[in-house]
C-alpha positions as CSV (number, residue, x, y, z in Angstrom):
1,M,22.0,19.7,5.5
2,T,18.5,18.4,5.4
3,L,18.0,14.7,6.3
4,I,15.2,13.0,4.3
5,L,14.2,9.4,5.2
6,R,11.9,7.3,3.0
7,R,8.5,7.3,4.6
8,N,8.1,3.5,4.4
9,T,11.3,3.0,6.5
10,F,10.2,5.1,9.5
11,T,9.4,3.3,12.7
12,F,8.7,5.3,15.8
13,M,10.5,3.5,18.7
14,K,8.3,3.0,21.7
15,K,11.1,2.3,24.2
16,S,14.4,3.9,25.2
17,P,17.5,2.5,23.4
18,Y,20.4,0.9,25.1
19,Y,23.5,3.2,25.2
20,I,27.1,2.0,24.8
21,I,29.7,4.5,25.9
22,E,32.6,3.8,23.5
23,V,35.9,4.7,25.2
24,A,38.0,3.3,22.3
25,N,41.5,4.9,22.5
26,T,40.7,8.5,23.7
27,H,42.7,7.7,26.8
28,G,45.9,7.6,24.7
29,G,47.3,5.0,27.1
30,N,47.0,7.4,30.1
31,R,45.5,5.4,33.0
32,Q,44.5,8.6,34.9
33,Y,42.6,9.9,31.8
34,L,40.7,6.6,31.6
35,D,39.9,6.5,35.4
36,D,38.6,10.1,35.2
37,L,36.5,9.3,32.1
38,I,34.9,6.3,33.9
39,A,34.2,8.6,37.0
40,Q,32.7,11.3,34.9
41,F,30.2,9.0,33.3
42,S,29.4,7.0,36.5
43,D,26.1,8.8,37.0
44,L,24.7,7.1,34.0
45,T,23.1,3.8,35.2
46,G,20.4,1.5,34.0
47,N,20.4,1.0,30.3
48,F,24.0,2.1,29.9
49,G,27.1,0.1,29.0
50,I,30.8,1.2,28.6
51,K,33.0,-0.5,26.1
52,F,36.8,-0.9,26.1
53,Q,39.4,-2.1,23.6
54,A,41.9,-4.4,25.2
55,F,44.7,-5.6,22.9
56,S,48.4,-6.2,22.9
57,P,50.7,-4.7,20.2
58,D,52.3,-8.1,19.5
59,T,48.9,-10.0,19.1
60,I,47.1,-7.3,17.1
61,A,49.9,-6.3,14.6
62,T,53.5,-7.0,13.5
63,K,56.3,-4.6,14.2
64,D,56.4,-3.3,10.7
65,F,52.8,-2.1,10.8
66,E,52.6,1.7,10.9
67,W,50.4,1.8,14.0
68,Y,52.5,-0.7,16.0
69,P,54.1,2.1,18.1
70,V,50.6,3.5,18.8
71,Y,49.4,0.1,20.0
72,Q,52.4,0.0,22.4
73,E,51.4,3.4,23.7
74,L,47.8,2.3,24.2
75,Y,48.6,-1.0,26.0
76,F,47.3,-1.7,29.6
77,S,48.4,-4.7,31.6
78,P,46.0,-7.4,32.8
79,S,46.1,-6.0,36.3
80,D,45.2,-2.6,34.9
81,W,42.3,-4.1,33.0
82,K,41.1,-5.9,36.1
83,E,41.0,-2.6,38.1
84,I,39.5,-0.7,35.1
85,I,36.7,-3.2,34.5
86,S,35.9,-3.5,38.2
87,E,35.5,0.2,38.6
88,A,33.4,0.6,35.5
89,K,31.2,-2.4,36.6
90,K,30.1,-0.4,39.7
91,S,27.8,1.8,37.6
92,K,27.1,0.1,34.3
93,D,27.5,-2.9,32.0
94,V,31.0,-3.6,30.7
95,W,31.7,-4.5,27.1
96,L,34.9,-5.5,25.3
97,D,36.0,-5.0,21.7
98,L,37.9,-8.1,20.8
99,F,40.7,-7.9,18.2
100,D,43.3,-10.5,19.3
101,A,44.4,-13.3,21.7
102,Y,45.2,-10.7,24.4
103,G,41.6,-9.4,24.3
104,V,40.3,-13.0,24.8
105,Q,42.7,-13.3,27.8
106,I,41.3,-10.2,29.4
107,L,37.8,-11.4,28.7
108,N,38.4,-14.8,30.3
109,E,40.1,-13.2,33.4
110,N,37.1,-10.9,33.9
111,I,34.3,-13.0,32.5
112,D,31.9,-12.5,35.4
113,K,32.0,-8.7,34.9
114,I,31.5,-8.7,31.2
115,K,28.1,-8.1,29.6
116,G,29.1,-8.8,26.1
117,I,31.7,-8.6,23.3
118,K,31.9,-6.9,20.0
119,F,33.6,-7.9,16.8
120,Q,34.5,-5.2,14.4
121,S,33.9,-6.1,10.7
122,S,37.7,-6.4,10.2
123,V,37.8,-9.1,12.9
124,L,35.0,-11.4,11.6
125,Q,37.5,-13.5,9.7
126,N,40.0,-13.8,12.6
127,Q,39.9,-17.5,13.1
128,E,42.5,-17.4,15.8
129,V,40.2,-15.4,18.0
130,F,37.2,-17.6,17.2
131,D,39.3,-20.7,18.1
132,L,40.4,-19.2,21.4
133,L,36.8,-18.3,22.2
134,A,35.6,-21.8,21.6
135,S,36.5,-22.8,25.2
136,T,34.9,-19.7,26.7
137,D,31.3,-20.0,28.0
138,L,29.4,-17.2,26.3
139,Q,25.9,-18.6,26.8
140,E,24.9,-15.7,29.0
141,K,26.8,-13.1,26.9
142,I,25.7,-10.8,24.0
143,I,27.8,-10.6,20.9
144,I,27.7,-7.5,18.7
145,L,28.7,-8.0,15.0
146,N,29.7,-4.9,13.1
147,I,28.7,-5.6,9.5
148,A,30.4,-2.7,7.6
149,A,31.1,-3.7,4.0
150,Q,29.4,-7.1,4.5
151,S,26.7,-8.4,2.1
152,I,23.4,-9.9,3.3
153,E,24.8,-13.3,2.4
154,A,28.0,-12.7,4.3
155,I,26.0,-11.5,7.3
156,E,23.8,-14.6,7.2
157,A,27.0,-16.8,7.2
158,I,28.7,-15.0,10.1
159,I,25.6,-15.1,12.2
160,E,25.4,-18.9,11.6
161,K,29.1,-19.3,12.4
162,V,28.8,-17.3,15.7
163,K,25.6,-19.2,16.7
164,S,27.2,-22.6,16.0
165,N,30.7,-22.0,17.5
166,L,30.2,-19.5,20.3
167,K,26.6,-20.1,21.3
168,P,25.9,-16.6,22.8
169,Q,22.7,-15.6,24.5
170,K,22.0,-13.1,21.7
171,I,23.5,-11.6,18.6
172,M,23.1,-8.0,17.7
173,L,24.1,-6.4,14.3
174,E,25.9,-3.1,14.3
175,I,26.0,-0.5,11.5
176,G,28.6,2.3,11.2
177,F,32.4,2.4,10.8
178,Q,35.2,4.8,11.7
179,S,36.8,6.9,9.0
180,Y,38.6,10.2,9.0
181,P,36.4,12.0,8.2
182,T,33.3,9.8,8.5
183,L,31.0,11.2,5.8
184,L,27.3,11.6,6.4
185,E,26.4,9.1,3.7
186,D,28.6,6.6,5.5
187,S,26.5,6.7,8.7
188,G,24.6,3.5,7.8
189,L,21.1,4.9,8.3
190,N,20.2,3.4,4.9
191,K,20.9,-0.1,6.2
192,I,18.3,-0.1,9.0
193,A,15.3,-1.0,7.0
194,I,17.2,-3.5,5.0
195,L,18.5,-5.3,8.0
196,K,15.0,-5.3,9.6
197,K,13.6,-6.9,6.5
198,H,16.2,-9.7,6.4
199,F,17.0,-10.3,10.1
200,S,15.2,-10.4,13.4
201,N,18.3,-9.4,15.3
202,E,18.4,-6.2,17.3
203,I,20.4,-3.4,15.7
204,V,23.2,-1.2,17.1
205,F,23.9,2.2,15.5
206,A,27.6,3.2,16.0
207,D,27.9,6.8,15.1
208,H,31.4,8.1,14.0
209,T,30.5,11.5,12.6
210,E,32.5,14.5,13.7
211,G,31.8,15.1,17.4
212,K,31.6,18.9,17.0
213,S,29.0,18.8,14.3
214,N,25.2,18.9,14.8
215,N,25.1,15.4,13.1
216,A,26.8,13.9,16.2
217,L,23.6,14.5,18.2
218,T,21.1,14.3,15.3
219,L,22.0,11.0,13.6
220,P,21.6,8.8,16.7
221,L,18.2,10.3,17.3
222,I,17.1,9.6,13.7
223,A,18.5,6.1,14.1
224,V,16.5,5.4,17.2
225,L,13.3,6.8,15.6
226,N,13.9,4.4,12.7
227,G,14.0,1.4,15.0
228,V,17.5,0.7,16.2
229,D,17.8,-0.8,19.6
230,A,21.2,0.5,20.8
231,I,23.4,3.5,20.3
232,E,27.2,3.3,20.5
233,K,28.9,6.7,20.9
234,H,32.6,7.6,21.3
235,V,33.3,9.8,24.3
236,M,36.2,12.0,25.7
237,L,36.9,14.3,28.5
238,D,36.3,18.0,27.9
239,D,39.1,19.4,30.1
240,R,42.2,18.0,28.6
241,E,43.8,16.9,25.3
242,T,42.5,13.7,23.7
243,K,45.3,12.3,21.6
244,Y,43.4,9.6,19.7
245,D,39.8,9.1,18.4
246,H,38.9,12.6,19.3
247,F,37.4,13.3,15.8
248,S,34.2,11.3,16.4
249,S,34.1,11.6,20.2
250,I,31.7,13.8,22.3
251,T,32.0,15.2,25.8
252,K,29.9,14.3,28.8
253,K,27.8,17.4,28.4
254,Q,27.1,16.5,24.7
255,F,26.4,12.9,25.7
256,D,23.8,14.0,28.3
257,E,22.2,16.2,25.7
258,L,22.1,13.3,23.3
259,V,20.4,11.0,25.9
260,A,17.9,13.8,26.9
261,N,16.9,14.3,23.2
262,V,16.5,10.6,22.6
263,E,14.5,10.1,25.8
264,N,12.3,13.1,25.1
265,Y,11.4,11.9,21.6
266,T,10.9,8.2,22.4
267,A,8.7,9.2,25.3
268,L,6.3,10.8,22.7
269,A,5.3,7.3,21.5
270,D,3.7,6.6,24.9
271,K,1.5,9.7,24.9
272,E,-2.2,9.4,24.5
273,F,-3.4,9.3,20.9
274,I,-5.5,12.4,21.3
275,N,-4.7,14.9,24.0
276,T,-6.7,17.8,25.4
277,R,-4.8,20.5,23.6
278,E,-5.5,19.1,20.2
279,I,-9.1,18.6,21.1
280,D,-9.3,22.2,22.1
281,Y,-7.5,23.2,18.9
282,L,-10.0,21.3,16.8
283,H,-13.0,22.7,18.8
284,K,-11.8,26.2,18.1
285,S,-10.9,25.9,14.5
286,Q,-13.1,23.2,13.0
287,M,-15.5,24.3,10.4
288,K,-19.1,23.7,11.4
289,P,-21.9,22.6,9.1
290,L,-24.5,25.3,8.5
291,T,-27.7,24.9,6.6
292,K,-27.6,26.0,3.0
293,K,-31.3,26.4,2.7
294,L,-34.4,26.0,4.8
295,L,-34.7,22.5,6.1
296,V,-38.2,21.3,7.1
297,A,-39.2,19.0,9.9
298,G,-39.1,15.4,8.9
299,N,-36.1,15.9,6.6
300,L,-32.8,14.2,6.8
301,I,-29.6,16.2,6.1
302,S,-27.6,15.6,3.0
303,S,-24.0,16.7,3.1
304,S,-23.9,17.4,-0.6
305,S,-27.1,19.4,-1.0
306,D,-28.1,20.8,2.4
307,L,-24.9,22.0,4.1
308,I,-22.1,24.6,3.8
309,F,-19.1,24.7,6.1
310,R,-17.8,27.7,8.0
311,R,-16.0,28.7,11.1
312,S,-18.7,30.0,13.4
313,G,-19.1,31.5,16.8
314,K,-22.4,29.8,17.3
315,D,-22.7,26.5,19.1
316,G,-23.5,23.6,16.9
317,L,-22.8,20.0,16.0
318,T,-19.9,18.9,14.0
319,F,-20.4,17.1,10.7
320,N,-19.6,13.7,12.3
321,E,-22.0,14.4,15.1
322,V,-24.8,15.1,12.6
323,L,-23.9,11.8,10.7
324,Q,-23.9,9.9,14.0
325,L,-27.4,11.2,14.9
326,Q,-28.7,10.1,11.5
327,A,-27.0,6.7,11.8
328,E,-29.0,6.3,15.0
329,K,-32.0,6.9,12.7
330,K,-32.9,10.3,14.0
331,I,-34.6,12.9,11.8
332,L,-35.2,16.7,12.0
333,S,-37.9,17.5,14.6
334,S,-38.4,21.1,13.6
335,P,-37.4,23.4,10.7
336,I,-34.0,25.1,10.5
337,Q,-33.6,28.4,8.7
338,A,-30.8,28.8,6.2
339,G,-27.4,29.8,7.6
340,Q,-27.9,28.2,11.0
341,T,-25.8,25.7,12.9
342,I,-27.4,22.3,13.8
343,N,-28.0,21.2,17.3
344,K,-28.9,17.9,18.9
345,S,-32.3,19.4,20.0
346,D,-33.1,19.7,16.3
347,F,-33.4,15.9,16.0
348,K,-35.9,13.3,17.2
349,E,-36.1,9.5,16.8
350,A,-37.6,8.8,13.4
351,K,-40.7,6.7,13.5
352,I,-40.5,4.2,10.7
353,A,-43.3,2.2,9.3
354,S,-43.6,-0.5,6.6
355,I,-46.7,0.4,4.5
356,I,-48.1,-2.4,2.3
357,A,-50.4,-1.1,-0.4
358,C,-53.1,-3.6,-1.3
359,R,-56.4,-3.7,-3.2
360,L,-58.5,-6.6,-4.3
361,K,-59.1,-4.9,-7.7
362,S,-56.8,-6.8,-10.1
363,S,-57.4,-7.5,-13.8
364,R,-54.9,-10.1,-14.7
365,L,-55.1,-12.3,-11.6
366,K,-58.4,-11.9,-9.8
367,E,-58.1,-11.1,-6.1
368,K,-54.5,-12.1,-6.2
369,A,-53.9,-10.9,-2.7
370,L,-56.1,-13.7,-1.3
371,L,-54.5,-16.4,-3.5
372,P,-52.7,-19.0,-1.3
373,I,-48.9,-19.6,-1.2
374,G,-49.0,-22.8,0.7
375,N,-51.8,-22.4,3.2
376,L,-51.3,-18.6,3.6
377,P,-53.0,-15.9,1.4
378,S,-50.3,-14.0,-0.5
379,V,-51.0,-10.7,1.2
380,E,-50.4,-12.4,4.6
381,Y,-47.3,-14.0,3.3
382,C,-46.1,-10.5,2.4
383,I,-47.0,-9.2,5.9
384,K,-45.2,-12.2,7.5
385,S,-42.0,-11.3,5.6
386,A,-42.3,-7.6,6.4
387,L,-42.7,-8.3,10.1
388,K,-39.1,-9.5,10.1
389,F,-37.7,-6.0,9.4
390,K,-35.6,-4.5,12.1
391,D,-35.8,-0.8,13.2
392,V,-39.4,-0.6,11.9
393,H,-42.0,0.6,14.5
394,H,-45.2,-0.3,12.6
395,T,-46.4,-2.6,9.9
396,I,-49.5,-1.2,8.1
397,L,-51.7,-2.8,5.5
398,A,-53.1,0.2,3.6
399,S,-56.1,-0.5,1.4
400,S,-58.8,1.6,-0.1
401,T,-62.3,2.6,1.0
402,N,-63.9,0.6,-1.8
403,P,-66.3,-1.9,-0.2
404,Q,-64.7,-4.8,-2.0
405,D,-61.5,-4.2,0.0
406,D,-63.2,-4.5,3.4
407,E,-62.3,-8.2,3.3
408,L,-58.6,-7.4,3.7
409,K,-59.1,-6.4,7.3
410,N,-59.4,-10.1,8.0
411,H,-56.0,-10.8,6.5
412,T,-53.5,-8.7,8.6
413,Y,-51.8,-12.0,9.7
414,H,-50.7,-10.6,13.1
415,P,-52.5,-8.5,15.8
416,D,-49.8,-5.8,15.7
417,V,-50.4,-5.0,12.1
418,V,-52.5,-1.9,11.5
419,F,-55.3,-2.1,9.0
420,F,-56.1,1.2,7.3
421,Q,-58.5,2.2,4.4
422,G,-57.9,5.4,2.5
423,D,-58.2,7.1,-0.9
424,P,-58.9,4.4,-3.5
425,E,-56.9,6.0,-6.3
426,D,-54.4,8.4,-4.8
427,V,-52.0,6.2,-3.0
428,I,-49.9,9.1,-1.8
429,A,-52.9,10.7,-0.2
430,R,-53.7,7.3,1.4
431,Y,-50.1,7.0,2.7
432,L,-50.1,10.6,4.0
433,K,-53.3,10.2,5.9
434,I,-52.2,7.2,7.9
435,C,-48.7,8.8,8.4
436,D,-50.4,11.9,9.9
437,E,-52.6,9.8,12.2
438,M,-49.6,7.7,13.5
439,D,-47.0,10.5,13.3
440,I,-44.8,8.5,10.9
441,D,-41.6,10.0,9.5
442,V,-40.1,7.4,7.2
443,I,-41.9,4.6,5.3
444,V,-40.7,1.4,3.8
445,R,-42.9,1.1,0.7
446,I,-44.2,-2.3,-0.2
447,T,-46.9,-3.7,-2.4
448,A,-48.9,-6.8,-1.5
449,D,-47.8,-8.6,-4.6
450,M,-44.3,-8.9,-3.1
451,P,-44.4,-11.9,-0.8
452,F,-40.6,-12.4,-0.5
453,V,-39.5,-8.9,0.7
454,D,-36.3,-9.4,2.7
455,P,-35.1,-8.1,6.0
456,E,-31.5,-7.9,4.9
457,I,-32.3,-5.7,1.9
458,C,-34.5,-3.5,4.2
459,Q,-31.7,-3.1,6.7
460,I,-29.1,-2.2,4.0
461,L,-31.4,0.4,2.5
462,L,-32.5,1.9,5.8
463,E,-28.9,2.4,6.9
464,S,-27.9,3.9,3.6
465,H,-30.9,6.2,3.6
466,F,-30.1,7.7,7.0
467,E,-26.3,7.8,6.2
468,K,-26.8,9.7,3.0
469,G,-29.5,12.0,4.3
470,A,-31.7,10.9,1.4
471,D,-35.3,11.7,0.6
472,Y,-35.7,8.4,-1.4
473,T,-33.7,5.3,-1.3
474,T,-33.9,2.1,-3.4
475,G,-31.8,-0.9,-4.3
476,K,-30.2,-1.8,-7.6
477,S,-30.5,-5.0,-9.5
478,A,-32.7,-6.9,-7.0
479,A,-35.0,-9.6,-8.3
480,I,-38.4,-8.2,-9.5
481,G,-40.6,-8.1,-6.5
482,C,-37.8,-8.0,-3.9
483,N,-36.7,-4.4,-4.1
484,L,-37.9,-1.8,-1.6
485,E,-38.2,1.9,-1.4
486,I,-37.4,4.0,1.7
487,I,-39.2,7.4,1.5
488,N,-39.4,10.4,3.9
489,V,-42.9,11.4,4.6
490,S,-41.8,15.0,4.1
491,A,-40.9,14.1,0.5
492,L,-44.3,12.7,0.0
493,R,-45.8,15.9,1.2
494,K,-43.7,17.8,-1.3
495,I,-45.1,15.7,-4.1
496,K,-48.6,16.2,-2.8
497,A,-48.2,19.9,-2.6
498,Y,-47.3,20.0,-6.3
499,F,-49.8,17.4,-7.5
500,T,-53.1,18.1,-5.9
501,S,-54.4,14.8,-7.2
502,A,-51.5,12.3,-7.7
503,E,-53.7,10.2,-9.9
504,Y,-50.8,7.9,-11.0
505,S,-49.3,7.5,-7.5
506,E,-49.9,3.7,-7.8
507,Y,-46.6,4.2,-9.7
508,M,-45.1,6.1,-6.9
509,T,-41.5,5.5,-8.0
510,W,-41.9,7.8,-11.0
511,Y,-42.7,10.8,-8.9
512,F,-39.2,10.5,-7.4
513,Q,-37.0,9.2,-10.2
514,N,-38.4,11.7,-12.7
515,N,-37.6,14.6,-10.4
516,P,-33.9,14.3,-9.3
517,E,-33.6,18.1,-9.1
518,F,-36.2,18.2,-6.3
519,F,-35.1,15.2,-4.2
520,N,-32.0,13.6,-2.8
521,L,-32.2,10.3,-4.5
522,N,-30.1,7.4,-3.3
523,T,-29.6,4.2,-5.3
524,V,-27.8,1.4,-3.4
525,E,-25.6,-1.4,-4.8
526,L,-26.9,-4.6,-3.1
527,P,-24.5,-7.4,-2.2
528,A,-24.1,-10.0,-4.9
529,H,-25.8,-12.8,-3.0
530,L,-29.1,-10.7,-3.1
531,V,-28.9,-9.8,-6.8
532,R,-30.6,-12.0,-9.4
533,D,-32.6,-11.6,-12.6
534,Y,-35.5,-13.6,-11.3
535,R,-39.2,-12.6,-11.2
536,L,-40.7,-12.8,-7.6
537,T,-43.8,-10.6,-7.9
538,L,-47.4,-11.9,-8.1
539,D,-49.3,-10.8,-11.2
540,Y,-49.8,-13.9,-13.3
541,E,-50.9,-17.5,-12.8
542,E,-47.3,-18.6,-13.6
543,D,-46.0,-16.5,-10.7
544,L,-48.3,-18.3,-8.3
545,I,-47.2,-21.7,-9.6
546,L,-43.6,-20.7,-9.1
547,F,-44.2,-19.4,-5.6
548,N,-45.9,-22.6,-4.5
549,K,-43.1,-24.8,-5.9
550,I,-40.7,-22.7,-3.9
551,H,-42.8,-23.0,-0.8
552,D,-43.4,-26.8,-1.2
553,H,-39.6,-27.4,-1.5
554,F,-38.8,-25.6,1.8
555,I,-41.7,-27.1,3.7
556,A,-40.6,-30.6,2.5
557,N,-37.2,-29.8,3.9
558,D,-38.6,-28.6,7.2
559,N,-37.7,-25.0,6.6
560,K,-40.7,-22.8,7.4
561,D,-38.7,-19.6,7.9
562,Y,-36.9,-19.5,4.6
563,E,-35.8,-16.1,3.3
564,L,-34.8,-14.5,0.0
565,S,-31.2,-15.8,0.0
566,D,-32.5,-19.4,0.5
567,I,-35.0,-18.8,-2.4
568,L,-32.3,-17.5,-4.8
569,T,-30.0,-20.4,-3.9
570,F,-32.9,-22.8,-4.7
571,L,-33.7,-21.2,-8.0
572,D,-30.0,-21.2,-9.0
573,A,-29.9,-24.9,-8.4
574,N,-33.2,-25.5,-10.3
575,P,-33.3,-23.5,-13.5
576,A,-36.3,-25.4,-14.9
577,I,-38.4,-24.0,-12.0
578,A,-36.8,-20.5,-12.2
579,V,-38.0,-20.1,-15.8
580,I,-41.7,-20.9,-15.1
581,N,-42.6,-17.2,-15.2
582,K,-39.8,-15.8,-17.2
583,D,-42.1,-14.7,-20.1
584,C,-44.4,-12.7,-17.8
585,Q,-43.9,-9.0,-18.4
586,L,-44.1,-5.9,-16.3
587,K,-46.4,-3.4,-17.9
588,Y,-44.7,-0.4,-16.5
589,K,-41.4,-1.6,-18.1
590,T,-42.8,-2.8,-21.5
591,D,-45.8,-0.7,-22.3
592,Q,-44.3,2.3,-24.1
593,T,-47.6,4.2,-24.0
594,L,-47.9,3.9,-20.3
595,I,-44.2,4.8,-19.8
596,Q,-44.7,8.0,-21.9
597,L,-47.8,8.9,-19.9
598,L,-46.0,8.3,-16.6
599,N,-43.0,10.4,-17.6
600,E,-45.4,13.2,-18.6
601,K,-47.8,13.1,-15.6
602,T,-45.2,12.7,-12.8
603,K,-42.7,15.4,-13.8
604,M,-42.4,18.4,-11.5
605,K,-41.7,21.4,-13.7
């Protein structure tokens, strides 16, 4: 029979259980049998106990009860019990099953040698026994309550009764009952999870299945792996007749096998989470990432578009190792042909630069880059914000070679900022020239009309860019003027190779978003605290008015280092200020003629 346990009930025990060797009545009243049984199990020490049933025929039953003659046969005198308990105590804990007044007498006469007592479910209402025990000091004893046929409410009541009246050191709950035969479904395994849900008491599993069946060794193991704390098992000698309780009893050889099985399985819980054999197995069998196509230097690797997975005899990185290198912001240092594994030597640290495009040629707001936000020109305000970016090696102000833009070299804000002048119209060509000169691999694209670019948005986009192995990454739903673009220089070269003259590269975004079949595009959901429908780009007089009101507020409150989240909170709280520039329009979003032209001129076919 296959045993199936509900997955949500399974608890792997991390310790060996306590074992209770249940003698019951296998001795048949034969003292020699009982002495030999104790001797045979004497090698089991430590977390082992042995339990006896001490009763008198006249205090356990009336003469008209059918088992009364058997009880007479099973009786041992107080002196017998003194010797039996003393001998058993030499090797292990001693437990008593209490049924009647005589059992209480034997308990009291041997109290210093008794570990604990057990009440079968049929004895839980024996008030005579409970009254007699009221004068016995049980504070250092353990009481086991068998709860067969008891409801949760009844168990709660009996626990409270035992606590109040007997005051034991601990109360354990026992599942399992004796029947002839004891069916598999009567084992009580189904009660373990329920008892654990309702009670904090430790649980004892008393197994009464047929001793000659496989279940006799299997069920206790399953019970332990499901979280019981103790196993009670009937035992008998294997070399002579056992008159009573032989149905559910096992021999010493079987008991040793049971203990060995339980110990072997519970020991597994203490093994290391990953061992050398499974590491070796994974190393030999794991499918490695291979390049699906030629990957050029300066690329990141996208799992969805750049890789296939095969078992291979070639050395190479695992997929997770590739991801880890990219998470460390590394990029391909050399090309890799199609069908090759990937190695650590194929990567180098990516050199990242923020490039701020700026010219003084502006039609709507003359020389807007030099207009002040507070006492700082707007272009310098933008640079100041960009210098807060982490993991960025260079900040570059990239202007044109037009003479009117020469003035911008005086507005780099900080000595570390590189000033560069390049192609006046082809912004991509301008970017590529400075990237070649400074060996840059990845750029953070900014325009100088974005004074409030934010380091948190930059960090989110950079991490996602490398994680996804993207060519181009941007955020979603940021306030106008606060979004950023992360672009691989290798992707810019790909555009430049197609468009000899990228005459509309002032609108660089279109070259990527109009060509998703050529690039791995990555759009990132930004956290809610950075998402608003405000306008924070400088193109109109109203924008400048808004920016200075923002700046004045924070300076008045002695906050010179305010960032985007502070600005958004301020605008949320001051809607009359937030709407100052709400009617200003973005030409590339509203001018349908321009949009149609850009769609046509930036498409790679």
